[in-house]
C-alpha positions in Angstrom: -10.9 -34.2 37.7 -7.7 -35.3 36.0 -4.2 -34.5 37.1 -2.0 -32.2 35.1 1.7 -32.0 34.5 3.4 -28.7 33.8 6.8 -28.7 32.1 8.9 -25.5 32.5 11.9 -24.2 30.7 13.3 -20.7 30.0 15.3 -18.7 27.5 17.5 -15.8 28.1 18.2 -15.2 24.4 17.1 -11.6 24.3 14.7 -11.1 27.1 13.9 -13.4 30.0 11.0 -15.8 29.0 9.7 -18.8 30.9 7.3 -21.3 29.2 5.0 -23.6 31.1 3.6 -26.3 28.9 0.5 -28.1 30.2 -0.1 -31.8 29.6 -3.2 -33.4 31.2 -2.7 -36.8 32.8 -4.7 -38.6 30.2 -2.6 -37.0 27.4 0.8 -37.9 28.8 1.2 -41.0 26.6 0.2 -39.2 23.4 2.5 -36.2 24.3 5.4 -38.5 24.9 4.8 -40.3 21.6 4.7 -37.0 19.8 8.0 -35.9 21.3 9.6 -39.3 20.7 8.6 -39.2 17.0 10.5 -35.9 16.7 13.7 -37.4 18.0 16.4 -38.4 15.5 18.0 -41.8 15.8 20.3 -41.7 18.8 18.9 -38.4 20.1 17.7 -38.5 23.7 15.9 -35.2 24.0 14.9 -32.1 22.0 17.0 -29.0 22.3 16.1 -26.3 19.7 19.5 -24.6 19.7 21.1 -27.9 18.5 18.7 -28.3 15.5 18.9 -27.1 11.9 16.2 -24.6 10.8 14.2 -27.2 8.9 14.0 -29.4 11.9 13.1 -26.5 14.1 10.2 -25.7 11.9 9.1 -29.3 11.9 9.3 -29.5 15.7 7.4 -26.2 16.2 4.6 -27.1 13.8 4.3 -30.7 15.1 4.0 -29.6 18.7 1.4 -27.0 17.8 -0.5 -29.4 15.6 -0.6 -31.8 18.6 -2.5 -29.1 20.4 0.2 -29.0 23.2 -0.6 -25.8 25.1 1.7 -23.4 27.0 1.8 -20.2 28.8 4.6 -17.8 28.0 5.7 -15.8 31.0 7.4 -12.8 29.5 9.6 -11.0 32.0 11.3 -9.0 29.3 13.9 -6.7 30.8 11.6 -5.4 33.5 13.6 -6.9 36.3 17.1 -6.0 37.6 18.5 -9.4 36.8 17.6 -12.9 35.6 17.2 -14.2 39.2 14.5 -11.7 39.8 12.9 -12.3 36.4 12.8 -16.0 37.1 11.3 -15.4 40.5 8.6 -13.2 39.0 7.8 -15.9 36.4 7.6 -18.7 38.9 5.5 -16.6 41.2 3.1 -15.8 38.4 2.9 -19.5 37.5 1.9 -20.5 41.0 -0.5 -17.6 41.1 -2.1 -18.9 37.9 -2.5 -22.3 39.5 -3.8 -21.1 42.9 -7.5 -21.0 42.0 -7.7 -24.8 41.3 -7.4 -27.9 43.4 -6.4 -30.1 40.4 -3.5 -32.4 41.3 -0.5 -30.7 39.6 3.1 -31.6 39.1 5.4 -28.9 37.9 8.6 -30.3 36.3 11.4 -27.7 35.9 14.4 -28.1 33.7 17.2 -28.7 36.1 19.9 -26.1 36.4 22.0 -26.9 39.5 22.7 -23.2 40.1 18.9 -22.5 40.5 17.5 -25.5 42.3 17.9 -24.2 45.9 16.5 -20.8 45.1 13.6 -22.3 43.1 12.8 -24.6 46.0 12.7 -21.8 48.5 10.5 -19.6 46.3 8.2 -22.5 45.3 7.8 -23.7 48.9 6.6 -20.2 50.0 4.4 -19.6 47.0 2.7 -23.0 47.2 1.9 -22.5 50.9 0.7 -19.0 50.4 -1.6 -20.3 47.6 -2.9 -23.0 50.0 -1.9 -25.7 47.4 0.5 -27.8 49.5 -1.8 -30.8 49.3 -2.3 -30.7 45.5 0.7 -29.1 43.9 4.2 -30.7 43.8 7.3 -29.6 42.0 10.6 -31.2 41.0 13.6 -30.5 38.9 14.6 -33.0 36.2 17.1 -33.1 33.4 15.8 -32.9 29.8 17.8 -36.1 29.1 15.6 -38.0 31.6 12.3 -36.1 30.9 11.6 -35.8 27.2 8.5 -33.6 27.7 10.8 -30.8 28.7 11.5 -30.5 25.0 8.0 -28.9 24.6 8.7 -25.7 26.7 12.3 -25.6 25.3 10.9 -25.5 21.7 8.2 -23.0 22.6 10.6 -20.7 24.5 13.1 -20.8 21.6 10.3 -19.9 19.1 9.0 -17.2 21.2 12.4 -15.6 21.8 13.2 -15.7 18.0 9.9 -14.0 17.1 8.6 -13.6 13.6 7.7 -16.8 11.7 8.9 -18.9 14.7 6.5 -17.2 17.1 3.7 -17.5 14.5 4.1 -21.3 14.5 3.2 -21.6 18.2 1.0 -18.5 18.6 -2.3 -20.5 18.3 -1.5 -22.7 21.3 0.1 -20.2 23.6 -1.1 -17.7 26.1 1.1 -14.8 27.0 1.4 -13.3 30.5 3.7 -10.3 31.0 5.3 -10.3 34.4 
C-alpha cells in the first residue's frame, strides 16, 4: 500500500477551520507540479490572502480540477478558544487516521506559538491510536513546503463561503468537530 502525505493549515477568518489535504505518495510529483504552475514569477508559495480575486478563482479551480482532496474540520465557534478548537481538529484528524496502517506523514503549517502544544497533543493522540510506527508529523513553513498552499487555498475558500466554497466542494469532505 502506498504512503500518504497530509498537509494541514487553518483559518480563523470567521470560525475556526482546519483543512487536511491528502496527497498519495505516487501523486506527490504531479501535485507539486500543479502548485508550481500556479506560482507567479518570483513567488515562492501560495497564500490566498495575498492574491487578487481572479487569481484566487484560478487557484481554487485548478486545485479542484487536479482532484486534490481534503477534509475540512469545522470547529466553528463551538470551543471556548482557538487553542481548544485546534486541539479538537487535530484529535479528529488523528482519529480519522487511526483505522489504517498506511505510512502517513502529516505536515502542519508552522506557527512557532503552536509547535510545542501540537507536539504534545499529537504525541498522545498517535500513541492512543496505536499508530506510532506508521504515522509521523512535522511542522514546516509554507515557503519551504509548497504543498501547504493546498490546504491554505481550501481553508480560505471554505471560510469565505458562497462561490468560493462551491469551487472546492466536489473535492472536500466536511467533518464538524
